[in-house]
N, CA, C and O atoms as CSV, one atom per row, in Angstrom:
chain,resi,resn,atom,element,x,y,z
A,1,MET,N,N,164.702,49.032,54.869
A,1,MET,CA,C,164.073,48.940,56.161
A,1,MET,C,C,164.924,49.701,57.133
A,1,MET,O,O,166.152,49.669,57.065
A,2,ARG,N,N,164.288,50.365,58.010
A,2,ARG,CA,C,165.152,51.187,59.077
A,2,ARG,C,C,164.883,50.462,60.419
A,2,ARG,O,O,163.865,49.825,60.688
A,3,VAL,N,N,165.954,50.660,61.215
A,3,VAL,CA,C,165.876,50.131,62.601
A,3,VAL,C,C,166.158,51.316,63.513
A,3,VAL,O,O,166.472,52.414,63.052
A,4,PHE,N,N,166.040,51.075,64.808
A,4,PHE,CA,C,166.303,52.141,65.716
A,4,PHE,C,C,167.415,51.637,66.685
A,4,PHE,O,O,167.379,50.561,67.281
A,5,THR,N,N,168.410,52.567,66.759
A,5,THR,CA,C,169.534,52.375,67.579
A,5,THR,C,C,169.328,53.185,68.985
A,5,THR,O,O,169.122,54.399,68.981
A,6,THR,N,N,169.393,52.508,70.044
A,6,THR,CA,C,169.156,53.296,71.274
A,6,THR,C,C,170.587,53.634,71.876
A,6,THR,O,O,171.490,52.798,71.902
A,7,THR,N,N,170.712,54.883,72.340
A,7,THR,CA,C,171.930,55.340,72.918
A,7,THR,C,C,171.724,56.399,73.939
A,7,THR,O,O,170.671,57.036,73.964
A,8,ARG,N,N,172.690,56.611,74.784
A,8,ARG,CA,C,172.577,57.728,75.717
A,8,ARG,C,C,173.242,58.903,75.253
A,8,ARG,O,O,174.451,58.887,75.022
A,9,GLY,N,N,172.492,59.986,75.092
A,9,GLY,CA,C,173.115,61.299,74.541
A,9,GLY,C,C,173.364,62.209,75.607
A,9,GLY,O,O,173.389,61.893,76.797
A,10,LYS,N,N,173.568,63.480,75.090
A,10,LYS,CA,C,173.840,64.658,75.999
A,10,LYS,C,C,172.878,64.694,77.116
A,10,LYS,O,O,171.664,64.617,76.924
A,11,GLY,N,N,173.481,64.827,78.432
A,11,GLY,CA,C,172.573,64.950,79.530
A,11,GLY,C,C,172.030,63.588,80.058
A,11,GLY,O,O,171.091,63.468,80.846
A,12,LYS,N,N,172.783,62.551,79.491
A,12,LYS,CA,C,172.310,61.151,79.706
A,12,LYS,C,C,170.970,60.799,79.300
A,12,LYS,O,O,170.421,59.810,79.785
A,13,LYS,N,N,170.374,61.570,78.402
A,13,LYS,CA,C,169.065,61.203,77.926
A,13,LYS,C,C,169.198,59.984,77.021
A,13,LYS,O,O,170.150,59.832,76.255
A,14,ILE,N,N,168.177,59.112,77.154
A,14,ILE,CA,C,168.102,57.960,76.189
A,14,ILE,C,C,167.551,58.491,74.840
A,14,ILE,O,O,166.582,59.249,74.789
A,15,ARG,N,N,168.193,58.070,73.801
A,15,ARG,CA,C,167.776,58.559,72.499
A,15,ARG,C,C,167.543,57.322,71.637
A,15,ARG,O,O,168.347,56.391,71.647
A,16,HIS,N,N,166.401,57.317,70.866
A,16,HIS,CA,C,166.178,56.265,69.845
A,16,HIS,C,C,166.445,56.905,68.501
A,16,HIS,O,O,165.724,57.809,68.078
A,17,ILE,N,N,167.482,56.435,67.831
A,17,ILE,CA,C,167.865,56.979,66.540
A,17,ILE,C,C,167.469,56.222,65.399
A,17,ILE,O,O,167.897,55.069,65.354
A,18,PRO,N,N,166.734,56.626,64.454
A,18,PRO,CA,C,166.539,55.885,63.217
A,18,PRO,C,C,167.681,55.631,62.515
A,18,PRO,O,O,168.398,56.601,62.269
A,19,THR,N,N,168.030,54.508,62.120
A,19,THR,CA,C,169.293,54.127,61.460
A,19,THR,C,C,169.078,53.286,60.286
A,19,THR,O,O,168.403,52.259,60.369
A,20,LEU,N,N,169.641,53.686,59.153
A,20,LEU,CA,C,169.455,53.003,57.834
A,20,LEU,C,C,170.180,51.600,57.894
A,20,LEU,O,O,171.152,51.427,58.628
A,21,GLU,N,N,169.689,50.659,57.130
A,21,GLU,CA,C,170.291,49.299,57.176
A,21,GLU,C,C,171.864,49.359,56.780
A,21,GLU,O,O,172.690,48.692,57.403
A,22,ASP,N,N,172.168,50.086,55.854
A,22,ASP,CA,C,173.530,50.303,55.460
A,22,ASP,C,C,174.511,50.739,56.641
A,22,ASP,O,O,175.597,50.207,56.871
A,23,THR,N,N,173.988,51.718,57.298
A,23,THR,CA,C,174.669,52.251,58.471
A,23,THR,C,C,174.858,51.093,59.530
A,23,THR,O,O,175.917,50.930,60.135
A,24,MET,N,N,173.795,50.344,59.692
A,24,MET,CA,C,173.747,49.290,60.684
A,24,MET,C,C,174.908,48.163,60.283
A,24,MET,O,O,175.563,47.600,61.160
A,25,VAL,N,N,175.068,47.931,59.050
A,25,VAL,CA,C,176.099,47.022,58.543
A,25,VAL,C,C,177.581,47.507,58.990
A,25,VAL,O,O,178.469,46.730,59.341
A,26,HIS,N,N,177.698,48.839,58.926
A,26,HIS,CA,C,179.019,49.424,59.274
A,26,HIS,C,C,179.177,49.429,60.802
A,26,HIS,O,O,180.281,49.228,61.309
A,27,LEU,N,N,178.144,49.644,61.492
A,27,LEU,CA,C,178.151,49.764,62.929
A,27,LEU,C,C,178.430,48.377,63.546
A,27,LEU,O,O,179.215,48.243,64.485
A,28,GLU,N,N,177.744,47.325,62.970
A,28,GLU,CA,C,177.970,45.946,63.488
A,28,GLU,C,C,179.455,45.570,63.279
A,28,GLU,O,O,180.087,44.961,64.142
A,29,ALA,N,N,180.028,45.986,62.009
A,29,ALA,CA,C,181.400,45.586,61.750
A,29,ALA,C,C,182.317,46.407,62.710
A,29,ALA,O,O,183.363,45.895,63.110
A,30,TYR,N,N,181.982,47.572,63.062
A,30,TYR,CA,C,182.831,48.333,64.110
A,30,TYR,C,C,182.751,47.678,65.406
A,30,TYR,O,O,183.743,47.488,66.110
A,31,LEU,N,N,181.500,47.313,65.739
A,31,LEU,CA,C,181.329,46.667,67.107
A,31,LEU,C,C,182.055,45.392,67.209
A,31,LEU,O,O,182.703,45.079,68.208
A,32,LYS,N,N,181.934,44.657,66.151
A,32,LYS,CA,C,182.702,43.289,66.106
A,32,LYS,C,C,184.345,43.450,66.335
A,32,LYS,O,O,185.042,42.688,67.005
A,33,GLU,N,N,184.749,44.531,65.673
A,33,GLU,CA,C,186.145,44.655,65.687
A,33,GLU,C,C,186.650,45.378,66.900
A,33,GLU,O,O,187.761,45.071,67.333
A,34,PHE,N,N,185.880,46.389,67.542
A,34,PHE,CA,C,186.429,47.092,68.654
A,34,PHE,C,C,185.710,47.054,69.906
A,34,PHE,O,O,185.993,47.783,70.857
A,35,HIS,N,N,184.759,46.185,69.902
A,35,HIS,CA,C,183.928,45.928,71.386
A,35,HIS,C,C,183.959,44.569,71.647
A,35,HIS,O,O,183.144,43.826,71.102
A,36,PHE,N,N,184.788,44.156,72.403
A,36,PHE,CA,C,184.824,42.833,73.012
A,36,PHE,C,C,183.962,42.555,74.208
A,36,PHE,O,O,183.558,41.433,74.512
A,37,ILE,N,N,183.713,43.651,74.857
A,37,ILE,CA,C,182.899,43.643,76.108
A,37,ILE,C,C,181.779,44.684,75.873
A,37,ILE,O,O,181.971,45.744,75.277
A,38,SER,N,N,180.591,44.291,76.392
A,38,SER,CA,C,179.504,45.196,76.310
A,38,SER,C,C,178.742,45.331,77.583
A,38,SER,O,O,178.864,44.503,78.486
A,39,GLY,N,N,177.938,46.391,77.667
A,39,GLY,CA,C,177.176,46.685,78.894
A,39,GLY,C,C,176.629,48.096,78.747
A,39,GLY,O,O,176.994,48.880,77.871
A,40,LYS,N,N,175.723,48.346,79.683
A,40,LYS,CA,C,175.044,49.696,79.539
A,40,LYS,C,C,176.108,50.832,79.718
A,40,LYS,O,O,175.847,51.928,79.224
A,41,ASP,N,N,177.182,50.668,80.328
A,41,ASP,CA,C,178.153,51.787,80.597
A,41,ASP,C,C,179.327,51.722,79.474
A,41,ASP,O,O,180.273,52.509,79.525
A,42,THR,N,N,179.218,50.801,78.522
A,42,THR,CA,C,180.273,50.667,77.478
A,42,THR,C,C,180.287,51.890,76.605
A,42,THR,O,O,179.248,52.298,76.085
A,43,LEU,N,N,181.417,52.467,76.440
A,43,LEU,CA,C,181.503,53.643,75.463
A,43,LEU,C,C,181.539,53.173,74.056
A,43,LEU,O,O,182.237,52.211,73.735
A,44,LEU,N,N,180.776,53.850,73.175
A,44,LEU,CA,C,180.721,53.427,71.786
A,44,LEU,C,C,182.040,53.787,71.134
A,44,LEU,O,O,182.696,52.971,70.486
A,45,PHE,N,N,182.383,54.988,71.324
A,45,PHE,CA,C,183.687,55.380,70.761
A,45,PHE,C,C,184.598,55.750,72.023
A,45,PHE,O,O,184.113,56.318,73.001
A,46,TYR,N,N,185.817,55.429,71.949
A,46,TYR,CA,C,186.670,55.635,73.034
A,46,TYR,C,C,188.082,55.860,72.606
A,46,TYR,O,O,188.439,55.607,71.456
A,47,THR,N,N,188.898,56.338,73.527
A,47,THR,CA,C,190.336,56.314,73.266
A,47,THR,C,C,191.002,55.500,74.309
A,47,THR,O,O,190.414,55.358,75.381
A,48,VAL,N,N,192.158,54.949,74.124
A,48,VAL,CA,C,192.913,54.089,75.069
A,48,VAL,C,C,194.077,54.956,75.765
A,48,VAL,O,O,194.951,55.458,75.058
A,49,HIS,N,N,194.074,55.100,76.966
A,49,HIS,CA,C,195.073,55.875,77.741
A,49,HIS,C,C,195.592,54.954,78.834
A,49,HIS,O,O,194.839,54.553,79.721
A,50,ASP,N,N,196.865,54.621,78.775
A,50,ASP,CA,C,197.480,53.660,79.812
A,50,ASP,C,C,196.762,52.339,79.924
A,50,ASP,O,O,196.585,51.794,81.013
A,51,GLY,N,N,196.304,51.775,78.644
A,51,GLY,CA,C,195.683,50.560,78.665
A,51,GLY,C,C,194.145,50.518,79.069
A,51,GLY,O,O,193.487,49.479,79.122
A,52,MET,N,N,193.666,51.792,79.348
A,52,MET,CA,C,192.280,51.873,79.876
A,52,MET,C,C,191.451,52.551,78.677
A,52,MET,O,O,191.929,53.418,77.944
A,53,ARG,N,N,190.303,52.105,78.586
A,53,ARG,CA,C,189.322,52.714,77.596
A,53,ARG,C,C,188.857,54.013,78.286
A,53,ARG,O,O,188.471,53.932,79.452
A,54,THR,N,N,188.864,55.173,77.672
A,54,THR,CA,C,188.310,56.396,78.265
A,54,THR,C,C,187.443,57.067,77.247
A,54,THR,O,O,187.590,56.845,76.045
A,55,LYS,N,N,186.503,57.923,77.742
A,55,LYS,CA,C,185.620,58.637,76.962
A,55,LYS,C,C,186.454,59.535,75.898
A,55,LYS,O,O,187.388,60.228,76.301
A,56,MET,N,N,186.127,59.505,74.672
A,56,MET,CA,C,186.752,60.277,73.659
A,56,MET,C,C,186.388,61.695,73.772
A,56,MET,O,O,185.210,62.052,73.775
A,57,SER,N,N,187.423,62.551,73.870
A,57,SER,CA,C,187.044,63.970,74.144
A,57,SER,C,C,186.599,64.604,72.795
A,57,SER,O,O,186.901,64.091,71.717
A,58,PRO,N,N,185.866,65.744,72.904
A,58,PRO,CA,C,185.533,66.555,71.689
A,58,PRO,C,C,186.783,66.934,70.916
A,58,PRO,O,O,186.750,67.000,69.687
A,59,GLY,N,N,187.864,67.178,71.597
A,59,GLY,CA,C,189.116,67.580,70.922
A,59,GLY,C,C,189.610,66.496,70.010
A,59,GLY,O,O,190.070,66.751,68.897
A,60,THR,N,N,189.508,65.267,70.506
A,60,THR,CA,C,189.947,64.098,69.793
A,60,THR,C,C,189.109,63.904,68.563
A,60,THR,O,O,189.638,63.615,67.490
A,61,VAL,N,N,187.853,64.052,68.689
A,61,VAL,CA,C,186.855,63.920,67.544
A,61,VAL,C,C,187.248,64.977,66.507
A,61,VAL,O,O,187.382,64.661,65.325
A,62,ASP,N,N,187.433,66.229,66.941
A,62,ASP,CA,C,187.764,67.320,65.980
A,62,ASP,C,C,189.045,66.975,65.301
A,62,ASP,O,O,189.157,67.117,64.083
A,63,TYR,N,N,190.011,66.528,66.045
A,63,TYR,CA,C,191.392,66.148,65.384
A,63,TYR,C,C,191.201,65.126,64.352
A,63,TYR,O,O,191.725,65.247,63.245
A,64,LEU,N,N,190.447,64.092,64.681
A,64,LEU,CA,C,190.282,62.928,63.714
A,64,LEU,C,C,189.633,63.390,62.450
A,64,LEU,O,O,190.083,63.084,61.346
A,65,LEU,N,N,188.542,64.149,62.625
A,65,LEU,CA,C,187.705,64.775,61.483
A,65,LEU,C,C,188.632,65.556,60.632
A,65,LEU,O,O,188.683,65.348,59.420
A,66,LYS,N,N,189.344,66.418,61.198
A,66,LYS,CA,C,190.246,67.336,60.436
A,66,LYS,C,C,191.356,66.688,59.737
A,66,LYS,O,O,191.761,67.057,58.635
A,67,LYS,N,N,191.839,65.703,60.412
A,67,LYS,CA,C,192.901,64.756,59.833
A,67,LYS,C,C,192.457,64.071,58.496
A,67,LYS,O,O,193.128,64.066,57.464
A,68,TYR,N,N,191.299,63.526,58.655
A,68,TYR,CA,C,190.848,62.743,57.416
A,68,TYR,C,C,190.076,63.645,56.502
A,68,TYR,O,O,189.828,63.220,55.374
A,69,ALA,N,N,189.681,64.797,56.839
A,69,ALA,CA,C,189.171,65.815,55.881
A,69,ALA,C,C,190.284,66.348,55.072
A,69,ALA,O,O,190.085,66.577,53.879
A,70,GLU,N,N,191.501,66.578,55.638
A,70,GLU,CA,C,192.615,67.076,54.963
A,70,GLU,C,C,193.060,66.041,53.870
A,70,GLU,O,O,193.406,66.403,52.746
A,71,GLN,N,N,193.027,64.713,54.278
A,71,GLN,CA,C,193.408,63.650,53.315
A,71,GLN,C,C,192.493,63.732,52.016
A,71,GLN,O,O,192.930,63.684,50.866
A,72,LYS,N,N,191.094,63.870,52.390
A,72,LYS,CA,C,190.136,63.833,51.312
A,72,LYS,C,C,190.217,65.061,50.470
A,72,LYS,O,O,190.014,64.989,49.258
A,73,ALA,N,N,190.518,66.235,51.087
A,73,ALA,CA,C,190.543,67.513,50.386
A,73,ALA,C,C,191.729,67.537,49.356
A,73,ALA,O,O,191.717,68.277,48.372
A,74,VAL,N,N,192.877,66.572,49.690
A,74,VAL,CA,C,193.894,66.591,48.685
A,74,VAL,C,C,193.442,65.871,47.382
A,74,VAL,O,O,193.909,66.196,46.290
A,75,ILE,N,N,192.510,64.872,47.528
A,75,ILE,CA,C,191.966,64.195,46.468
A,75,ILE,C,C,190.863,64.998,45.748
A,75,ILE,O,O,190.788,65.069,44.521
A,76,ASP,N,N,189.968,65.631,46.653
A,76,ASP,CA,C,188.815,66.390,46.149
A,76,ASP,C,C,188.855,67.797,46.723
A,76,ASP,O,O,188.369,68.041,47.827
A,77,GLY,N,N,189.417,68.689,45.991
A,77,GLY,CA,C,189.478,70.118,46.486
A,77,GLY,C,C,188.321,70.820,46.997
A,77,GLY,O,O,188.440,71.835,47.684
A,78,SER,N,N,187.077,70.255,46.648
A,78,SER,CA,C,185.882,70.897,47.164
A,78,SER,C,C,185.465,70.386,48.484
A,78,SER,O,O,184.543,70.949,49.074
A,79,PHE,N,N,186.099,69.312,49.024
A,79,PHE,CA,C,185.948,68.822,50.423
A,79,PHE,C,C,186.272,69.790,51.467
A,79,PHE,O,O,187.353,70.377,51.414
A,80,PRO,N,N,185.403,70.025,52.457
A,80,PRO,CA,C,185.886,71.104,53.496
A,80,PRO,C,C,186.945,70.590,54.308
A,80,PRO,O,O,186.861,69.474,54.821
A,81,ARG,N,N,188.107,71.463,54.480
A,81,ARG,CA,C,189.193,71.027,55.283
A,81,ARG,C,C,188.894,71.148,56.634
A,81,ARG,O,O,189.421,70.391,57.450
A,82,ASN,N,N,188.009,72.123,57.005
A,82,ASN,CA,C,187.813,72.487,58.486
A,82,ASN,C,C,186.627,71.675,59.014
A,82,ASN,O,O,185.783,72.208,59.735
A,83,LEU,N,N,186.563,70.442,58.673
A,83,LEU,CA,C,185.389,69.640,59.051
A,83,LEU,C,C,185.287,69.567,60.660
A,83,LEU,O,O,186.285,69.456,61.372
A,84,HIS,N,N,184.069,69.638,61.113
A,84,HIS,CA,C,183.970,69.417,62.538
A,84,HIS,C,C,182.547,68.746,62.783
A,84,HIS,O,O,181.653,68.785,61.938
A,85,ALA,N,N,182.431,68.163,63.950
A,85,ALA,CA,C,181.182,67.265,64.263
A,85,ALA,C,C,179.930,67.936,63.964
A,85,ALA,O,O,179.026,67.360,63.358
A,86,HIS,N,N,179.841,69.242,64.404
A,86,HIS,CA,C,178.516,69.985,64.352
A,86,HIS,C,C,178.119,70.135,62.820
A,86,HIS,O,O,176.949,70.348,62.504
A,87,MET,N,N,179.094,70.023,61.920
A,87,MET,CA,C,178.803,70.099,60.437
A,87,MET,C,C,177.876,68.915,59.990
A,87,MET,O,O,177.117,69.035,59.028
A,88,PHE,N,N,177.970,67.800,60.712
A,88,PHE,CA,C,177.177,66.701,60.372
A,88,PHE,C,C,175.767,66.865,60.690
A,88,PHE,O,O,174.919,66.541,59.859
A,89,ARG,N,N,175.437,67.357,61.860
A,89,ARG,CA,C,174.224,67.727,62.358
A,89,ARG,C,C,173.515,68.746,61.472
A,89,ARG,O,O,172.360,68.624,61.064
A,90,HIS,N,N,174.364,69.799,61.212
A,90,HIS,CA,C,173.765,70.868,60.362
A,90,HIS,C,C,173.446,70.390,58.942
A,90,HIS,O,O,172.390,70.737,58.414
A,91,SER,N,N,174.292,69.635,58.333
A,91,SER,CA,C,174.235,69.180,56.916
A,91,SER,C,C,172.898,68.182,56.860
A,91,SER,O,O,172.123,68.246,55.906
A,92,ILE,N,N,172.726,67.379,57.819
A,92,ILE,CA,C,171.542,66.468,57.645
A,92,ILE,C,C,170.319,67.295,57.981
A,92,ILE,O,O,169.292,67.001,57.370
A,93,ALA,N,N,170.274,68.195,58.780
A,93,ALA,CA,C,169.129,69.001,59.082
A,93,ALA,C,C,168.731,69.802,57.764
A,93,ALA,O,O,167.582,69.839,57.323
A,94,ILE,N,N,169.723,70.378,57.248
A,94,ILE,CA,C,169.464,71.209,55.963
A,94,ILE,C,C,168.924,70.222,54.878
A,94,ILE,O,O,167.987,70.575,54.162
A,95,ALA,N,N,169.495,69.003,54.746
A,95,ALA,CA,C,169.104,68.114,53.730
A,95,ALA,C,C,167.679,67.715,54.012
A,95,ALA,O,O,166.866,67.658,53.089
A,96,MET,N,N,167.367,67.451,55.190
A,96,MET,CA,C,166.019,66.991,55.582
A,96,MET,C,C,164.984,68.154,55.216
A,96,MET,O,O,163.937,67.933,54.606
A,97,TYR,N,N,165.367,69.342,55.630
A,97,TYR,CA,C,164.401,70.526,55.278
A,97,TYR,C,C,164.303,70.738,53.885
A,97,TYR,O,O,163.191,70.955,53.404
A,98,LYS,N,N,165.369,70.705,53.126
A,98,LYS,CA,C,165.194,70.729,51.576
A,98,LYS,C,C,164.276,69.632,50.976
A,98,LYS,O,O,163.662,69.813,49.925
A,99,ARG,N,N,164.219,68.564,51.648
A,99,ARG,CA,C,163.427,67.469,51.126
A,99,ARG,C,C,162.014,67.544,51.722
A,99,ARG,O,O,161.255,66.585,51.575
A,100,GLY,N,N,161.638,68.614,52.373
A,100,GLY,CA,C,160.301,68.743,52.866
A,100,GLY,C,C,159.927,68.153,54.140
A,100,GLY,O,O,158.751,67.968,54.454
A,101,VAL,N,N,160.940,67.849,54.891
A,101,VAL,CA,C,160.732,67.295,56.283
A,101,VAL,C,C,160.316,68.427,57.095
A,101,VAL,O,O,160.952,69.481,57.103
A,102,PRO,N,N,159.152,68.210,57.852
A,102,PRO,CA,C,158.682,69.410,58.716
A,102,PRO,C,C,159.623,69.681,59.935
A,102,PRO,O,O,160.150,68.753,60.548
A,103,LEU,N,N,159.811,71.016,60.263
A,103,LEU,CA,C,160.802,71.348,61.228
A,103,LEU,C,C,160.514,70.633,62.537
A,103,LEU,O,O,161.432,70.431,63.331
A,104,SER,N,N,159.326,70.260,62.778
A,104,SER,CA,C,158.977,69.575,64.045
A,104,SER,C,C,159.634,68.194,64.049
A,104,SER,O,O,159.993,67.696,65.116
A,105,TYR,N,N,159.791,67.600,62.950
A,105,TYR,CA,C,160.477,66.289,62.995
A,105,TYR,C,C,161.974,66.467,63.018
A,105,TYR,O,O,162.690,65.643,63.587
A,106,ILE,N,N,162.447,67.509,62.422
A,106,ILE,CA,C,163.975,67.722,62.532
A,106,ILE,C,C,164.286,67.972,63.943
A,106,ILE,O,O,165.232,67.417,64.502
A,107,LYS,N,N,163.489,68.813,64.534
A,107,LYS,CA,C,163.691,69.299,65.986
A,107,LYS,C,C,163.799,67.973,66.889
A,107,LYS,O,O,164.703,67.827,67.712
A,108,ASP,N,N,162.798,67.028,66.659
A,108,ASP,CA,C,162.790,65.719,67.459
A,108,ASP,C,C,164.051,65.000,67.016
A,108,ASP,O,O,164.818,64.594,67.889
A,109,PHE,N,N,164.336,64.806,65.713
A,109,PHE,CA,C,165.390,64.057,65.276
A,109,PHE,C,C,166.765,64.470,65.969
A,109,PHE,O,O,167.564,63.654,66.429
A,110,LEU,N,N,166.919,65.792,65.978
A,110,LEU,CA,C,168.154,66.417,66.509
A,110,LEU,C,C,168.214,66.473,68.033
A,110,LEU,O,O,169.277,66.709,68.608
A,111,GLY,N,N,167.011,66.245,68.719
A,111,GLY,CA,C,166.853,66.230,70.119
A,111,GLY,C,C,166.784,67.664,70.790
A,111,GLY,O,O,167.147,67.840,71.953
A,112,HIS,N,N,166.324,68.616,70.032
A,112,HIS,CA,C,166.218,69.980,70.527
A,112,HIS,C,C,164.954,70.161,71.295
A,112,HIS,O,O,163.949,69.555,70.923
A,113,ALA,N,N,164.920,70.938,72.325
A,113,ALA,CA,C,163.739,71.215,73.123
A,113,ALA,C,C,162.708,72.123,72.589
A,113,ALA,O,O,161.524,71.999,72.901
A,114,ASN,N,N,163.195,73.144,71.693
A,114,ASN,CA,C,162.255,74.109,71.179
A,114,ASN,C,C,162.694,74.412,69.726
A,114,ASN,O,O,163.775,74.098,69.229
A,115,PHE,N,N,161.665,75.083,69.121
A,115,PHE,CA,C,161.824,75.534,67.710
A,115,PHE,C,C,162.747,76.517,67.338
A,115,PHE,O,O,163.226,76.598,66.207
A,116,ASP,N,N,163.051,77.399,68.438
A,116,ASP,CA,C,163.896,78.534,68.126
A,116,ASP,C,C,165.306,78.079,67.643
A,116,ASP,O,O,165.916,78.762,66.820
A,117,ILE,N,N,165.788,77.012,68.116
A,117,ILE,CA,C,167.098,76.413,67.729
A,117,ILE,C,C,167.070,75.979,66.360
A,117,ILE,O,O,168.005,76.181,65.585
A,118,VAL,N,N,165.908,75.330,66.026
A,118,VAL,CA,C,165.817,74.667,64.778
A,118,VAL,C,C,165.467,75.541,63.586
A,118,VAL,O,O,165.606,75.180,62.417
A,119,ALA,N,N,164.982,76.774,63.995
A,119,ALA,CA,C,164.676,77.709,62.930
A,119,ALA,C,C,165.840,78.158,62.051
A,119,ALA,O,O,165.635,78.661,60.946
A,120,VAL,N,N,167.053,77.974,62.543
A,120,VAL,CA,C,168.253,78.266,61.706
A,120,VAL,C,C,168.327,77.410,60.484
A,120,VAL,O,O,168.941,77.810,59.494
A,121,TYR,N,N,167.720,76.228,60.508
A,121,TYR,CA,C,167.739,75.417,59.367
A,121,TYR,C,C,166.740,75.831,58.241
A,121,TYR,O,O,166.824,75.321,57.123
A,122,SER,N,N,165.826,76.730,58.539
A,122,SER,CA,C,164.681,76.972,57.554
A,122,SER,C,C,165.017,78.207,56.727
A,122,SER,O,O,164.100,78.956,56.389
A,123,TYR,N,N,166.223,78.452,56.396
A,123,TYR,CA,C,166.620,79.597,55.501
A,123,TYR,C,C,166.611,78.988,54.103
A,123,TYR,O,O,166.748,77.771,53.973
A,124,ALA,N,N,166.466,79.739,53.127
A,124,ALA,CA,C,166.558,79.472,51.771
A,124,ALA,C,C,167.884,79.797,51.230
A,124,ALA,O,O,168.265,80.967,51.263
A,125,ASP,N,N,168.636,78.853,50.726
A,125,ASP,CA,C,169.947,79.084,50.078
A,125,ASP,C,C,169.747,79.303,48.577
A,125,ASP,O,O,168.650,79.091,48.059
A,126,GLY,N,N,170.776,79.715,47.895
A,126,GLY,CA,C,170.725,80.021,46.503
A,126,GLY,C,C,170.112,78.928,45.567
A,126,GLY,O,O,169.440,79.245,44.586
A,127,GLU,N,N,170.376,77.592,45.916
A,127,GLU,CA,C,169.914,76.469,45.147
A,127,GLU,C,C,168.357,76.358,45.382
A,127,GLU,O,O,167.597,76.086,44.453
A,128,THR,N,N,167.934,76.577,46.639
A,128,THR,CA,C,166.505,76.518,46.908
A,128,THR,C,C,165.765,77.583,46.317
A,128,THR,O,O,164.650,77.333,45.858
A,129,ILE,N,N,166.275,78.836,46.261
A,129,ILE,CA,C,165.622,79.938,45.692
A,129,ILE,C,C,165.513,79.752,44.231
A,129,ILE,O,O,164.450,79.982,43.653
A,130,SER,N,N,166.627,79.321,43.577
A,130,SER,CA,C,166.760,79.138,42.093
A,130,SER,C,C,165.574,77.990,41.757
A,130,SER,O,O,164.805,78.191,40.817
A,131,GLU,N,N,165.484,76.912,42.486
A,131,GLU,CA,C,164.518,75.910,42.282
A,131,GLU,C,C,163.144,76.424,42.340
A,131,GLU,O,O,162.356,76.133,41.439
A,132,ALA,N,N,162.812,77.126,43.275
A,132,ALA,CA,C,161.438,77.813,43.493
A,132,ALA,C,C,161.147,78.737,42.385
A,132,ALA,O,O,160.000,78.851,41.953
A,133,LEU,N,N,162.167,79.417,41.895
A,133,LEU,CA,C,161.857,80.291,40.614
A,133,LEU,C,C,161.649,79.437,39.396
A,133,LEU,O,O,160.780,79.736,38.576
A,134,ARG,N,N,162.367,78.455,39.260
A,134,ARG,CA,C,162.216,77.527,38.063
A,134,ARG,C,C,160.747,77.002,38.165
A,134,ARG,O,O,160.033,77.032,37.163
A,135,LYS,N,N,160.301,76.539,39.313
A,135,LYS,CA,C,158.968,75.955,39.505
A,135,LYS,C,C,157.958,77.010,39.187
A,135,LYS,O,O,157.058,76.738,38.393
A,136,ALA,N,N,158.035,78.241,39.762
A,136,ALA,CA,C,157.107,79.283,39.529
A,136,ALA,C,C,157.020,79.725,38.102
A,136,ALA,O,O,155.977,80.114,37.578
A,137,ASP,N,N,158.273,79.634,37.460
A,137,ASP,CA,C,158.151,80.121,35.996
A,137,ASP,C,C,157.485,78.983,35.138
A,137,ASP,O,O,156.743,79.249,34.193
A,138,HIS,N,N,157.801,77.669,35.531
A,138,HIS,CA,C,157.098,76.591,34.847
A,138,HIS,C,C,155.576,76.671,35.078
A,138,HIS,O,O,154.776,76.586,34.146
A,139,GLU,N,N,155.232,76.831,36.295
A,139,GLU,CA,C,153.777,76.933,36.619
A,139,GLU,C,C,153.101,78.139,35.920
A,139,GLU,O,O,151.958,78.016,35.479
A,140,GLN,N,N,153.757,79.257,35.815
A,140,GLN,CA,C,153.179,80.322,35.185
A,140,GLN,C,C,153.061,80.155,33.686
A,140,GLN,O,O,152.137,80.673,33.059
A,141,ALA,N,N,154.050,79.394,33.094
A,141,ALA,CA,C,153.952,79.159,31.664
A,141,ALA,C,C,152.888,78.227,31.356
A,141,ALA,O,O,152.357,78.286,30.247
A,142,SER,N,N,152.469,77.263,32.321
A,142,SER,CA,C,151.421,76.310,32.017
A,142,SER,C,C,150.005,76.855,32.249
A,142,SER,O,O,149.011,76.240,31.864
A,143,VAL,N,N,149.952,77.972,32.859
A,143,VAL,CA,C,148.611,78.601,33.099
A,143,VAL,C,C,148.030,79.204,31.921
A,143,VAL,O,O,148.702,80.033,31.308
A,144,PRO,N,N,146.810,78.883,31.501
A,144,PRO,CA,C,146.293,79.439,30.178
A,144,PRO,C,C,146.046,80.946,30.435
A,144,PRO,O,O,145.606,81.389,31.496
A,145,LYS,N,N,146.362,81.655,29.397
A,145,LYS,CA,C,146.062,83.131,29.342
A,145,LYS,C,C,144.649,83.311,29.137
A,145,LYS,O,O,144.071,82.587,28.327
A,146,VAL,N,N,143.989,84.256,29.823
A,146,VAL,CA,C,142.528,84.542,29.684
A,146,VAL,C,C,142.365,85.883,28.940
A,146,VAL,O,O,141.240,86.327,28.708
């Protein structure tokens, strides 16, 4: 079952994000450990400066992602060392597109205003082309010769 998480995004727009149950379990654990106070202006992710909670900067997010990506890359050499936040958006959009999710849904999910921005996800990579060729070859082989 999926639930919706409501948050304020870029431009202070209210976003309703479909969230998987497993993700909610982790989010609730995070909230229980790091959020003793709540309210509409409470930051979900924050840093502490001089004992005060402040908005986490994009630079801090990038630093943390790169730090933990480097640790993972030591264990798994195929893991990207130069991980950054936008890679998550791009990866989920590509995965959704490959699984047949219409671009209009991807546009809405990512919160884009128009299709021009989402069109970047509609390219065919080597894996997608190979799969299409396998399907075409299989379909051609199953058509009776006249």
